[in-house]
Structure formats: C-alpha cells, structure tokens
C-alpha positions as CSV (number, residue, x, y, z in Angstrom):
1,M,119.2,130.1,87.4
2,S,121.7,131.9,89.6
3,N,124.1,129.7,91.6
4,S,123.6,131.8,94.7
5,F,120.6,131.1,96.8
6,S,121.4,133.2,99.9
7,S,118.2,135.1,99.6
8,K,116.2,131.8,99.9
9,L,118.0,130.7,103.1
10,K,115.9,133.0,105.3
11,H,115.3,130.7,108.4
12,P,117.4,131.9,111.3
13,V,118.8,128.4,111.9
14,F,121.1,128.9,108.9
15,K,122.6,132.0,110.3
16,V,123.3,130.1,113.5
17,I,125.0,127.3,111.6
18,S,127.1,129.9,109.8
19,Q,128.1,131.4,113.1
20,V,129.2,127.9,114.4
21,I,131.3,127.4,111.2
22,E,133.1,130.7,112.0
23,E,133.7,129.6,115.7
24,T,134.9,126.1,114.9
25,N,136.5,126.6,111.4
26,Q,134.5,123.4,110.5
27,P,132.8,123.6,107.1
28,A,129.0,122.8,107.0
29,F,126.5,122.5,104.2
30,V,122.7,122.0,103.9
31,I,122.3,119.1,101.5
32,G,119.8,116.8,99.8
33,G,116.0,117.1,99.9
34,Y,115.8,120.5,101.5
35,V,118.0,122.0,98.8
36,R,116.0,120.3,96.1
37,D,112.7,121.4,97.4
38,L,113.8,124.9,98.1
39,I,114.9,125.3,94.4
40,L,111.6,123.7,93.3
41,E,109.7,126.0,95.7
42,I,108.2,123.1,97.6
43,P,107.7,123.5,101.3
44,S,110.0,121.3,103.4
45,K,110.5,120.9,107.1
46,D,113.5,118.4,107.1
47,I,117.0,119.9,107.0
48,D,120.1,117.7,106.6
49,V,123.3,119.3,107.4
50,V,126.6,117.7,106.5
51,T,129.8,119.0,108.1
52,V,133.4,118.0,107.4
53,G,134.4,116.8,110.9
54,D,132.5,115.8,114.1
55,G,128.8,116.1,113.3
56,T,127.5,115.5,116.8
57,A,129.8,118.2,118.4
58,F,128.7,120.6,115.7
59,A,125.1,119.8,116.4
60,K,125.4,120.3,120.1
61,R,126.9,123.8,119.6
62,V,124.1,124.8,117.2
63,A,121.5,123.5,119.7
64,E,123.1,125.4,122.5
65,I,122.8,128.7,120.7
66,L,119.2,128.0,119.6
67,R,118.5,127.0,123.3
68,V,117.3,123.6,122.2
69,K,117.5,121.3,125.3
70,K,116.6,117.9,123.7
71,I,119.1,116.5,121.2
72,T,119.2,112.9,120.1
73,I,122.6,111.3,119.3
74,F,123.0,108.2,117.1
75,K,126.6,107.1,117.9
76,N,126.6,104.2,115.5
77,Y,125.8,106.5,112.6
78,G,127.6,109.6,113.8
79,T,124.5,111.6,113.5
80,A,122.6,114.0,115.8
81,H,119.0,115.2,115.5
82,F,116.8,117.9,117.1
83,K,113.6,119.8,116.5
84,Y,113.6,123.5,116.4
85,K,110.2,125.2,116.0
86,D,108.7,123.7,112.9
87,L,111.9,122.1,111.6
88,D,113.5,118.6,111.9
89,I,117.3,119.1,111.7
90,E,119.8,116.3,111.3
91,F,123.6,116.7,111.4
92,V,126.2,114.2,110.2
93,G,129.9,114.2,109.5
94,A,130.8,113.9,105.8
95,R,131.5,110.3,104.9
96,K,132.3,107.9,102.1
97,E,130.7,104.4,101.8
98,S,131.5,100.9,100.6
99,Y,129.0,98.1,100.2
100,R,129.0,94.3,100.5
101,S,126.8,92.3,98.1
102,E,124.6,90.7,100.8
103,S,123.6,93.9,102.5
104,R,122.4,97.4,101.7
105,N,124.0,98.8,104.9
106,P,127.4,100.3,103.9
107,S,130.7,100.5,105.7
108,T,131.5,104.1,106.3
109,E,134.5,106.3,107.0
110,L,135.1,110.0,107.4
111,G,135.3,111.8,104.1
112,S,135.0,115.1,102.3
113,L,131.9,116.9,101.0
114,S,132.7,115.5,97.6
115,D,132.7,112.0,99.0
116,D,129.4,112.6,100.7
117,Q,127.8,114.0,97.5
118,L,129.1,111.0,95.6
119,R,127.3,108.6,97.9
120,R,123.9,110.3,97.3
121,D,121.3,108.4,95.4
122,F,120.4,110.9,92.7
123,T,121.9,114.0,91.2
124,I,119.0,116.2,92.4
125,N,119.6,114.9,96.0
126,A,123.4,115.6,95.8
127,L,122.9,119.4,95.7
128,A,124.3,121.4,98.6
129,F,124.4,125.0,99.8
130,D,127.5,126.3,101.5
131,L,126.6,127.9,104.8
132,S,129.9,129.6,105.5
133,K,129.8,133.4,105.8
134,S,132.0,134.0,102.8
135,N,130.1,131.7,100.5
136,F,126.7,131.7,102.1
137,G,124.0,130.2,99.8
138,E,126.4,129.2,97.1
139,L,125.2,126.0,95.3
140,I,127.7,123.1,95.1
141,D,126.5,120.9,92.2
142,P,129.2,118.4,91.0
143,F,126.8,116.3,89.0
144,N,124.6,118.9,87.2
145,G,121.7,118.2,89.5
146,L,120.3,121.7,88.9
147,L,120.1,121.0,85.2
148,D,118.3,117.7,85.9
149,L,115.8,119.6,88.2
150,E,115.1,122.0,85.3
151,K,114.7,119.1,82.8
152,G,112.7,117.0,85.3
153,I,115.0,114.0,85.2
154,I,115.9,111.4,87.9
155,K,119.4,110.0,87.3
156,T,122.2,108.8,89.5
157,P,125.6,110.6,90.2
158,T,127.5,107.5,89.2
159,D,126.9,104.2,87.3
160,P,123.2,103.4,87.9
161,K,123.9,99.6,87.9
162,T,126.3,100.0,90.8
163,T,124.1,102.5,92.6
164,F,121.0,100.2,92.5
165,S,123.0,97.0,93.2
166,D,124.7,98.6,96.3
167,D,121.4,99.8,97.8
168,P,118.3,98.4,96.0
169,L,116.0,100.6,98.0
170,R,117.1,103.4,95.7
171,M,115.2,101.7,92.9
172,L,111.9,102.4,94.9
173,R,113.1,105.9,95.8
174,A,113.7,106.6,92.1
175,I,110.1,105.6,91.3
176,R,108.8,107.6,94.3
177,F,110.6,110.8,93.4
178,A,109.6,110.4,89.7
179,T,105.9,110.1,90.8
180,R,106.0,112.8,93.5
181,L,107.8,115.4,91.3
182,N,106.3,114.2,88.0
183,F,109.8,113.7,86.6
184,S,111.1,111.1,84.2
185,I,113.6,108.4,85.1
186,E,116.6,108.4,82.8
187,I,116.6,105.5,80.3
188,S,119.9,104.0,81.6
189,C,118.5,104.2,85.2
190,L,115.3,102.4,84.1
191,E,117.3,99.7,82.5
192,A,119.5,99.4,85.6
193,I,116.4,99.0,87.8
194,K,115.1,96.2,85.5
195,E,118.5,94.5,85.6
196,N,118.8,94.7,89.4
197,C,115.1,94.2,90.3
198,E,115.9,90.8,92.0
199,R,118.2,92.7,94.4
200,I,115.1,94.1,96.1
201,S,115.0,90.8,98.1
202,I,117.8,92.1,100.5
203,V,115.6,95.1,101.5
204,S,113.4,94.6,104.6
205,K,109.6,94.5,104.0
206,E,109.2,97.4,106.4
207,R,111.4,99.7,104.2
208,I,109.7,98.6,101.1
209,S,106.3,99.3,102.5
210,E,107.4,102.7,103.8
211,E,108.4,103.7,100.2
212,L,105.2,102.2,98.8
213,N,103.1,104.2,101.2
214,K,104.9,107.4,100.2
215,M,104.1,106.5,96.5
216,I,100.5,105.9,97.3
217,L,100.2,109.3,99.0
218,T,101.4,111.2,95.9
219,E,99.0,113.2,93.7
220,T,98.8,110.6,90.9
221,P,99.8,107.2,92.5
222,S,98.9,105.2,89.4
223,R,102.2,106.5,87.9
224,A,104.2,104.7,90.6
225,F,102.5,101.4,90.0
226,K,103.0,101.6,86.3
227,L,106.7,102.2,86.8
228,L,106.8,99.3,89.3
229,K,105.3,97.1,86.7
230,S,107.5,98.2,83.8
231,T,110.7,97.7,85.9
232,H,109.6,94.2,87.0
233,L,109.6,95.2,90.7
234,L,105.8,94.8,91.1
235,P,105.6,91.0,91.2
236,L,108.5,90.9,93.6
237,I,107.0,93.3,96.2
238,F,103.3,93.0,95.6
239,P,102.5,89.8,93.6
240,E,98.7,90.1,94.2
241,M,98.7,93.4,92.4
242,E,100.6,92.0,89.5
243,N,98.0,89.2,89.2
244,L,95.4,91.8,88.3
245,C,97.1,92.6,85.0
246,G,95.9,91.4,81.7
247,I,92.7,90.8,79.6
248,E,91.4,87.3,78.7
249,S,88.9,86.7,75.8
250,I,86.7,83.7,75.1
251,N,84.1,83.6,72.3
252,G,84.6,87.3,71.6
253,K,83.9,88.2,75.3
254,S,86.6,90.0,77.2
255,H,86.9,91.3,80.8
256,K,88.6,94.6,81.6
257,D,92.2,94.8,82.7
258,N,91.7,94.9,86.5
259,F,95.1,96.4,87.1
260,I,94.3,99.4,84.9
261,H,90.8,99.7,86.5
262,T,92.3,99.6,90.0
263,L,94.7,102.4,89.1
264,Q,91.8,104.5,87.7
265,V,89.9,104.0,90.9
266,L,93.0,104.9,93.0
267,D,93.5,108.1,91.0
268,N,89.8,109.0,91.1
269,L,89.8,108.5,94.9
270,S,93.0,110.5,95.3
271,L,91.3,113.6,93.9
272,N,89.0,113.6,96.9
273,S,91.0,112.1,99.8
274,D,94.6,112.0,101.0
275,S,93.8,109.2,103.5
276,L,96.5,106.5,103.1
277,W,94.2,103.6,104.3
278,L,91.3,104.7,102.2
279,R,93.7,104.6,99.2
280,W,94.7,101.1,100.3
281,G,91.0,100.2,100.2
282,A,91.0,101.3,96.5
283,I,94.1,99.3,95.8
284,L,92.7,96.1,97.3
285,H,89.0,96.5,96.5
286,D,89.2,94.0,93.5
287,I,92.3,92.1,94.6
288,A,90.4,88.8,94.6
289,K,89.2,89.1,91.0
290,P,91.9,86.8,89.6
291,P,91.1,83.8,91.8
292,T,87.3,84.3,91.5
293,K,87.3,84.7,87.7
294,R,85.0,82.4,85.8
295,F,83.6,82.3,82.3
296,D,79.9,81.7,81.7
297,P,78.9,81.0,78.1
298,I,75.7,83.0,78.5
299,I,76.7,86.0,80.7
300,G,80.4,86.1,80.0
301,W,83.0,86.8,82.7
302,T,82.0,86.7,86.4
303,F,83.9,87.4,89.7
304,H,81.3,86.2,92.2
305,G,82.4,86.5,95.8
306,H,85.5,88.6,95.1
307,E,84.5,91.1,97.8
308,E,84.4,88.4,100.5
309,L,87.5,86.6,99.4
310,G,89.3,90.0,99.0
311,A,88.4,90.9,102.6
312,R,89.9,87.5,103.7
313,M,93.1,88.3,101.7
314,V,93.6,91.7,103.3
315,P,95.2,90.4,106.6
316,R,97.5,88.1,104.7
317,I,98.7,90.8,102.4
318,F,99.2,93.3,105.3
319,K,101.1,90.7,107.3
320,A,103.4,89.8,104.3
321,M,104.1,93.5,103.7
322,K,104.6,94.3,107.4
323,L,101.7,96.8,107.3
324,P,99.8,97.4,110.6
325,L,97.5,94.5,111.7
326,D,95.4,96.8,113.9
327,N,92.2,98.8,113.2
328,K,93.8,100.2,110.0
329,M,93.8,96.7,108.5
330,K,90.3,96.0,109.8
331,Y,89.1,99.3,108.2
332,V,90.6,98.3,104.8
333,Q,89.1,94.9,105.2
334,K,85.6,96.4,105.8
335,L,85.9,98.6,102.7
336,V,86.8,95.7,100.5
337,R,84.0,93.5,101.9
338,L,81.4,96.3,101.5
339,H,82.5,98.0,98.3
340,L,79.8,96.4,96.1
341,R,76.9,97.2,98.5
342,P,76.3,100.9,97.5
343,I,76.7,100.0,93.9
344,A,74.0,97.3,94.2
345,L,71.7,99.9,95.7
346,V,72.4,102.2,92.8
347,K,71.5,99.5,90.3
348,G,68.4,98.3,92.2
349,S,65.7,99.8,94.3
350,V,66.8,101.9,97.3
351,T,64.8,100.5,100.1
352,D,65.0,101.8,103.7
353,S,65.8,98.3,104.9
354,A,68.8,98.0,102.5
355,I,70.0,101.4,103.6
356,R,69.6,100.5,107.3
357,R,71.7,97.4,106.8
358,L,74.4,99.3,105.0
359,L,74.5,102.0,107.7
360,H,74.7,99.3,110.4
361,E,77.6,97.4,108.8
362,A,79.6,100.4,107.6
363,G,79.1,102.5,110.7
364,D,81.4,105.6,110.9
365,D,83.1,104.5,107.7
366,I,80.0,105.0,105.5
367,E,81.3,108.3,104.0
368,D,84.6,106.7,103.1
369,L,82.8,103.7,101.6
370,M,80.8,106.1,99.4
371,L,83.9,107.9,98.3
372,L,85.5,104.6,97.3
373,C,82.3,103.5,95.4
374,N,82.1,106.8,93.6
375,A,85.7,106.4,92.5
376,D,84.9,102.8,91.3
377,I,82.8,104.2,88.4
378,T,85.3,104.1,85.6
379,S,83.1,103.3,82.5
380,K,84.1,105.0,79.3
381,N,80.3,105.4,78.6
382,E,79.7,109.0,79.7
383,F,75.9,108.5,79.8
384,K,76.3,105.5,82.1
385,V,78.7,107.4,84.4
386,K,76.3,110.3,84.6
387,K,73.4,108.0,85.5
388,Y,75.5,106.2,88.1
389,R,76.6,109.5,89.7
390,E,73.0,110.7,89.8
391,N,71.9,107.5,91.5
392,F,74.7,107.8,93.9
393,Q,73.4,111.2,94.9
394,L,70.0,109.6,95.6
395,V,71.6,106.8,97.7
396,S,73.6,109.5,99.7
397,Q,70.5,111.5,100.4
398,K,68.6,108.4,101.5
399,L,71.5,107.4,103.8
400,K,71.3,110.8,105.5
401,A,67.5,110.7,105.8
402,V,67.4,107.1,107.2
403,E,70.2,107.8,109.7
404,E,68.5,111.0,111.0
405,K,65.2,109.1,111.4
406,D,66.4,105.7,112.7
407,K,69.8,106.3,114.3
408,I,71.1,103.0,112.9
409,R,74.8,103.8,112.4
410,N,76.8,101.7,115.0
411,F,73.6,100.9,116.8
412,Q,73.2,98.1,119.4
413,P,69.7,96.7,119.9
414,P,67.9,98.6,122.7
415,I,67.6,95.4,124.6
416,S,70.8,93.5,125.5
417,G,71.2,89.8,125.9
418,E,71.8,90.4,129.6
419,Y,68.4,92.1,129.9
420,I,66.7,89.1,128.2
421,M,68.4,86.6,130.5
422,K,67.4,88.5,133.6
423,T,63.8,88.8,132.4
424,Y,63.6,85.0,132.0
425,S,66.0,84.1,134.7
426,I,68.1,81.8,132.5
427,G,71.7,81.8,131.4
428,P,73.2,82.0,127.9
429,C,71.5,79.7,125.4
430,A,70.3,79.5,121.8
431,E,66.9,81.1,122.6
432,I,68.5,84.2,124.1
433,G,70.7,84.7,121.0
434,A,67.7,84.1,118.7
435,I,65.5,86.7,120.5
436,K,68.2,89.3,120.4
437,N,69.0,88.7,116.7
438,N,65.3,88.8,115.8
439,I,64.9,92.2,117.5
440,K,67.9,93.5,115.6
441,E,66.6,92.1,112.3
442,A,63.1,93.7,113.0
443,I,64.7,97.1,113.5
444,L,66.8,96.8,110.3
445,E,63.8,95.7,108.3
446,G,61.8,98.6,109.7
447,E,59.2,96.3,111.3
448,I,59.7,98.1,114.7
449,A,61.3,101.4,115.6
450,N,64.7,101.6,117.1
451,N,63.5,102.2,120.7
452,F,63.2,100.3,124.0
453,E,59.4,100.2,124.1
454,E,58.8,98.5,120.8
455,A,61.8,96.2,121.3
456,L,60.5,95.1,124.7
457,A,57.0,94.3,123.3
458,L,58.7,92.2,120.6
459,M,61.0,90.5,123.2
460,L,58.0,89.4,125.3
461,K,56.2,88.1,122.2
462,L,59.2,86.1,121.0
463,G,59.9,84.8,124.5
464,E,56.3,83.4,124.6
465,Q,56.9,81.7,121.2
466,H,60.0,80.1,122.6
467,G,58.1,78.8,125.7
468,L,59.9,81.2,128.1
469,K,58.1,82.8,131.0
470,A,59.1,86.3,132.2
471,I,59.9,86.3,136.0
472,E,60.1,90.1,136.2
473,L,61.1,93.0,134.1
474,P,64.5,94.3,135.3
475,P,65.1,98.1,135.5
476,I,66.4,99.6,132.3
C-alpha cells in the first residue's frame, strides 16, 4: 500500500482544516478510527482531529469557516465537538497520559503527536493522516499499524500488560474490534487480558455494557462471547452467561452445552435482524436453564419452567448491568417468557384457540418472537430441522389467518369492566372481574366472536348466573 492517501480524503472538511493549519501554523492530523476505516474501505461518520496546540481554538476557526453555529466545548478534557452535514467531528490538543492504579481516568498534559499516538489503545487506532498542505494525506504510522491492518491483527503500541492494566476497558475494546473486523488478537495481548481480567472491576457497569452492546451488534456476535470466555472476562461481567457453559452426563445421558446453543441462536438470529434488544432476547432465552436443571432417570435432563424463571431474571440482570429498565427490558422479558410457545405449537396441534392466545400475549412483538423461535432450531439432524421449519411456516400462516379473522392482537374485550358495573349498578367486585375474564376467555377459545353483540349476550347470561340484575344497558 502507498503511504499517501490524499486521494481518499475527499470530504471538503479536510481542505478547511488544511487551510486553518496554514493560517495558524498549528499542525493537525486526522487520527484513529476514521483513518483505520478509510484504509479498510469501511464507511465512517466520526472524525477525530488531533492538533499540536489549543484544540478548542482550532475547532472554533474550522467551525467558523464551515458556518457551523453550534459547537460544544469540554473544558475539562480540552476537546471541542460539532456536527457538519453527515459528520461528527471532534478536536483535541495532542496530549500524553499517566495512570493511577485505582482509576482508568488518566492525568493528562500537553504533548506531541508522537505522545498522542503512544497513548492509543491499538496500533490500528494509532494511525494518522497529516492534513498540512505540504504533506496532505501522508500516513504517520510509528507502530506498523498498517501492517497489522493487512494481517488482521489487534495489538497494542506498547507493552500490553501496562496498556490493559492502565485502562482495563481496552480489554473489551480489543475483543470488540477483533469481532467487528474479524481480526485476531495477538497472543501476547490475549495473555495480558487473562492476566489483567480482574482489573475490569474498576470500569463502570455503564461502560462495560456499552462495549458489550457494540459486540452484540456485530455480524457474528458469538465470536465476542467466546473471546470473553477464553480470556476469563465473562464470569466477571456476565456471570449468568458463564453459568450456561458445560455438559453434564448421568447414566450415559447428556444435555447440550447451553452456552454453545445460545451462541448458535444468537448468530442465527443475527442473520435476519440487527435489533439489539431482539438479540438480547436470544442471549437470555435459556438463561434460567442452570437453576432449573434436573435429571429424571426415565426421560433424562429437564429444564421445566426455565422460561418463567428466565423472565423473572431479566430485570435483575438488566439492573446489574445498568441496561435500561423501561420498555426495552419488558420487551426482552416477554420474549424470554414466550419463547417456548411457538415451538410447542410446532410440536403439537395448531388450534385456533392456541394461536389466539399466543397472538394476544405477544401482541405487536409476535413477528420478533417467531424470528427468535426460528433461530432457536439448532439441531444437527437436518431432517429434524427441515420438519421444524416447515411446521413453523404452517404456524406463521395460521397466525396471519387467525389475526385477519379475529383481530386478537393487543385486543381488549369489547365490553369493559366499567360497562359491566354500570349495567348492574355496582362497584368493583369479584363478580365483575369474573364476568370480564370469562368474556375474554370465551373470545380466545373461539366460543364467541370478538364483537360487542356476542360479548353483550354472554355478559347478560353470566350476570344472571351470578345473581346480578341489569338496571339498564348504558350507551356503547
């Protein structure tokens, strides 16, 4: 590869930066991920510019020429940020760093470009392009990062033990980049991660989850989890996932390795969806198998109730990992709770009643649930897989037909509790709840249609059975 990349730096923002360098006589370079991705021909919208001098003053001048009005200054870090068209651009003065053992936040002081490159996590992230007019696009590569890009290797510019001890988040970043780029982590770096794995305890849960989510969103996320396991980080950041590992045998009967199975499901799902929270559903769908594992001498290994216990574990896991506890968590919880239901339909008879109940409980998430359940078919028996997939097609068709006919998804019974109370002129009581629930059950069982007229007739019949007398029928 040539060491001049001027022809690749086509965006006009680089010409403006070059102009400001001439005006101020202040060197500036584009560095890090944008350079790496440009060489790898991966689209990137984040540009980091390092300048030898005052980064904020330099940024203000560039923004002025580009007619950018909104610029954000971070005085504590000496950085400035603004958006220009489709780009996020950050400016910082070159600096060198020193660390204390109890914190991953370094002390910094002004430095040279070499100092700034030396503080970078990996050789492929220490690459820089000169933006001065005389050397525009020239690659500055003190640690042979270009060669590591060509070989597909993740390695640190300096001693990996020091690099990972200073900032243990870099251990997760190494795994994330290896997964995202399909690179290998150099042996000495892998050993250094194992040696420093306990240091991850000084990293905030939020930063750990941020890196984990980026790993989960890669093309083949199983690779990240295998690396987390082999480097001993997994039990420290996600012990419930580590507990899935292993096979136990009694009397010649074994269960599958639920860690390997979960990763297969995750990769299968990732072929069809890039939804982060649906992928979390795949990760957690069997999370309660270890605590529900039992051996029966006749039928072998069982995991009865793992879907219900798993759903109850989801909030605790999300809270521990500082993941959102809002509708995203509830969505994952629903997927975990319902993940066996479509499979049960595939194995048994597909009745309209069972379909209606599934539609009612899954609501708008039914398509995602079906994607998860399809991904959950990981048998090595090709005939078995083919049969399951054909049956899944049958269930999908039935879901569509029943929904079109009965409009069950997210339905509320046509008659509310308030309407029942007004009819009988009584307040909330057990009888009102029973009548409303019986109407809902009758609709789900297909005993009456999902409409007001049939629900009203049933309500009056049930009221009579409960000894209630209708005063008058309120308006609908």
